[in-house]
C-alpha positions in Angstrom: 110.3 118.1 96.6 107.4 119.3 98.7 106.3 117.2 101.6 102.6 116.8 102.4 102.5 119.0 105.5 104.5 121.8 103.9 102.1 121.7 100.9 99.1 121.9 103.2 100.4 124.9 105.1 101.1 126.6 101.7 97.5 125.9 100.6 96.2 127.3 104.0 97.4 130.8 103.0 94.9 130.9 100.2 92.2 128.6 101.6 90.7 129.5 105.0 89.0 126.0 105.2 92.5 124.6 105.9 93.3 125.4 109.4 96.0 124.0 111.7 93.6 121.4 113.2 92.8 120.0 109.8 96.5 119.8 108.8 97.1 117.9 112.0 94.2 115.5 111.3 95.3 114.8 107.7 98.9 114.5 108.9 97.9 111.9 111.5 95.8 109.9 109.1 98.6 109.7 106.7 101.0 108.8 109.5 98.8 105.9 110.4 98.8 104.8 106.8 102.5 104.6 106.7 102.3 102.2 109.6 99.7 100.2 107.8 101.8 100.2 104.6 104.6 98.6 106.5 102.3 96.0 108.0 100.9 95.1 104.6 104.4 94.7 103.1 105.3 92.3 106.0 101.8 90.7 106.5 102.9 87.1 105.7 106.0 87.3 107.9 104.0 88.7 110.8 101.3 86.1 110.4 98.5 88.7 110.0 97.0 87.3 106.9 93.6 85.6 106.7 90.5 85.7 108.7 90.1 86.9 112.2 87.2 84.4 112.4 84.5 87.0 113.1 81.9 89.0 111.1 81.6 92.8 111.1 78.5 94.9 111.1 78.3 94.6 107.4 78.0 90.8 107.5 81.5 90.4 106.1 84.3 88.2 107.3 86.8 90.3 109.2 90.4 89.9 108.1 93.3 90.2 110.6 94.6 93.2 108.7 91.2 94.8 108.9 91.3 94.8 112.7 94.9 95.9 112.8 94.4 98.8 110.4 91.2 99.9 112.2 93.0 100.0 115.6 96.0 101.9 114.1 93.8 104.6 112.6 91.5 104.9 115.6 94.2 105.1 118.2 96.1 107.7 116.1 93.1 109.9 115.7 92.0 109.6 119.3 95.3 111.1 120.4 95.1 114.2 118.2 92.5 115.8 120.5 90.9 117.4 117.4 88.6 114.6 116.3 85.1 114.6 117.6 83.6 111.7 115.8 85.1 108.5 114.3 83.1 106.1 112.0 84.7 103.0 110.7 83.5 100.2 108.4 84.6 97.7 111.0 82.6 99.2 113.9 78.9 99.3 114.4 78.6 102.6 116.3 80.2 106.0 115.8 82.8 106.8 118.5 82.1 110.1 120.1 85.2 111.8 121.4 84.0 115.4 122.0 81.4 118.0 121.1 83.4 120.0 118.6 86.1 119.3 116.0 86.4 117.2 112.9 84.6 114.0 112.2 86.3 111.3 110.2 84.7 108.4 108.5 87.1 105.7 107.1 87.4 102.3 105.5 90.6 101.2 107.2 91.6 98.6 104.6 89.5 98.5 101.5 89.9 95.2 99.5 91.7 93.4 102.3 90.3 90.0 101.2 92.7 90.4 98.2 95.8 90.8 100.3 96.5 87.0 100.2 97.0 87.3 96.4 99.0 90.6 96.6 96.5 92.7 94.9 96.5 96.5 95.6 94.4 97.5 98.6 93.9 100.9 100.4 92.6 103.2 103.0 89.7 105.6 102.3 88.8 108.6 104.4 86.4 111.4 104.6 86.6 114.6 106.8 83.7 116.8 108.0 83.6 119.7 110.3 81.2 118.8 113.2 78.6 116.1 112.8 79.5 113.1 110.5 76.1 112.6 108.9 76.3 115.3 106.4 76.0 115.1 102.5 79.3 114.6 100.7 79.4 118.1 99.2 80.0 119.4 102.7 83.2 117.4 103.1 86.2 119.5 104.1 88.6 116.9 102.7 88.7 113.3 101.4 91.4 110.9 100.2 92.7 107.5 99.9 96.0 105.8 100.2 96.8 102.9 97.9 99.3 100.2 98.9 100.6 99.0 95.6 104.2 99.0 93.9 104.4 102.4 95.6 102.4 103.9 98.4 100.3 106.8 96.9 98.1 109.3 98.6 95.4 111.1 96.5 94.0 114.0 98.5 91.0 116.2 97.6 90.1 119.5 99.2 87.4 121.8 97.7 88.4 122.8 94.3 91.5 120.6 93.7 93.0 117.2 94.0 96.7 116.5 94.7 98.8 113.3 94.3 101.7 112.3 96.7 104.1 109.4 96.7 105.5 108.0 100.0 109.3 108.4 99.9 110.7 105.4 101.7 114.0 107.2 102.5 112.5 110.4 104.2 109.3 108.8 105.3 107.3 111.7 103.9 104.5 111.9 101.4 106.0 114.0 98.6 103.9 116.0 96.1 104.0 114.7 92.5 101.0 116.4 91.0 99.1 119.5 92.0 95.7 120.3 90.7 95.2 117.0 89.1 92.5 116.5 86.5 91.2 113.2 85.2 90.5 112.5 81.5 87.1 113.7 80.3 86.8 110.4 78.3 88.3 107.0 78.6 88.2 103.5 77.0 87.8 101.3 80.1 84.7 100.2 82.1 84.9 98.6 85.5 81.9 96.5 86.8 81.3 93.0 88.0 79.8 91.8 84.7 79.0 88.4 86.3 76.0 90.1 87.9 74.6 91.2 84.4 71.4 89.4 84.8 70.9 90.5 88.4 71.0 94.3 87.7 67.8 95.9 88.5 67.9 98.5 85.7 67.6 97.3 82.1 69.1 100.6 81.1 72.4 99.7 82.6 72.6 96.5 80.6 72.0 98.5 77.4 74.7 100.9 78.4 77.2 98.2 79.1 76.3 96.5 75.7 76.9 99.9 74.0 80.4 100.1 75.6 81.3 96.6 74.2 80.0 97.8 70.8 82.4 100.8 71.0 85.3 98.4 71.9 85.8 99.6 75.5 88.0 97.4 77.6 86.7 95.7 80.8 89.0 95.9 83.9 87.7 94.8 87.3 89.9 94.1 90.3 87.2 93.9 93.0 89.0 96.3 95.4 87.2 99.7 95.2 90.2 101.7 95.8 92.1 99.9 93.1 89.3 100.2 90.5 88.6 103.8 91.3 92.3 104.6 91.2 92.6 103.3 87.8 89.5 105.1 86.6 90.7 108.4 88.0 94.0 108.2 86.2 93.0 106.4 83.0 89.5 107.7 82.5 86.4 105.7 81.9 83.8 104.5 84.3 83.5 102.5 87.5 80.0 101.1 88.4 78.8 99.2 91.5 75.1 99.1 90.8 72.0 98.0 92.7 71.0 94.3 92.0 68.3 91.9 93.0 70.1 91.0 96.2 71.3 94.6 97.1 68.5 96.9 96.1 70.2 99.9 97.6 73.6 99.0 96.3 76.4 97.5 98.4 79.1 100.3 98.8 78.8 102.4 101.9 78.0 106.1 101.5 80.0 107.7 104.3 83.4 106.1 103.9 83.5 104.7 100.4 81.0 106.3 97.9 81.1 109.9 99.4 84.9 110.4 99.6 85.5 108.8 96.2 82.8 111.0 94.6 84.4 114.0 96.3 87.8 113.1 94.7 86.3 112.4 91.3 84.3 115.5 91.1 87.1 117.8 92.2 89.2 116.2 89.6 86.6 117.1 86.9 84.6 113.9 86.8 81.1 112.9 87.8 79.6 110.7 90.5 76.0 109.6 90.8 73.8 106.9 92.2 72.0 106.8 88.9 69.2 109.0 90.3 71.1 111.9 91.9 74.7 113.1 92.5 76.3 111.0 95.3 77.5 114.3 97.0 73.8 115.4 97.4 72.8 112.2 99.3 72.0 113.1 102.9 73.1 110.1 105.2 70.2 108.6 107.2 72.3 105.8 108.7 75.9 105.4 109.7 76.5 102.4 107.4 74.1 103.4 104.6 74.6 101.9 101.2 74.2 103.5 97.8 74.6 102.4 94.1 77.8 104.0 92.7 78.5 105.2 89.2 81.6 107.5 88.9 84.3 108.4 86.4 84.9 110.6 83.3 82.2 113.1 82.4 81.6 111.5 79.0 80.9 107.9 80.2 79.0 108.9 83.3 76.8 111.3 81.3 76.1 108.6 78.8 75.2 106.1 81.5 72.7 108.6 83.1 71.0 109.0 79.8 70.7 105.2 79.3 69.3 104.9 82.9 66.7 107.6 82.2 65.6 106.1 78.9 65.5 102.5 80.3 
């Protein structure tokens, strides 16, 4: 059994991008997620379920667990001395810590509104060297931790994706799959079909209709990390498109779309806004939103063709 940190040092021998500081950053992020996992398991007992009775910069109701997870990750990364910029979904401005080092963008608890009904939720993170407002293709690393029946880490570095499971006995994330590749084709599509008539692109409606004709199965949780996780392992496609209310899409580029696209593409899939690869989008704003289409090569390629043809 290979623990995460041992694995990263082994990879550092062949990959100069993985230096000691990056290993420290990833180690501290995952250490924070272990604490969050414990809080999630005992949320009802600790009285940290429900709303914090405030609204974040996104205009969304903040959950108590959102605040707690954000504080845990922020405080942990501030103590490393290797992080220069921190950007969180829950905070309006970027936290500047130093002039040099790694910048980390993160969604501390994606899907937290579902915690009351015991649905899988997770933490998403993206790591850049230097400035945080860079296109996703320049990410040094990205990953997510999903808090489900087991606590799982999916970590992407340029060229490969690795999967780890948290061992409750040792307290370590243990490697379970190296150089993971997702299926090139699936039979599941994931989209909020209740918004069918609100989508701005008729080509998308035609694409979804074609999937139904081909007997695809609809699966939609409503927590991005859960829906993308299933898509990554089972194949198929996840879509969160633009609609008449959210013309630029709703998912955030820096700490949702970009890290998930980095993971998907390094695992052999595709990720696009419908107009261009997500990893080529240059951030203009900290909380910029984009439409998201990602998944297996076959389904995403087919979706792009429908969008082109209307």
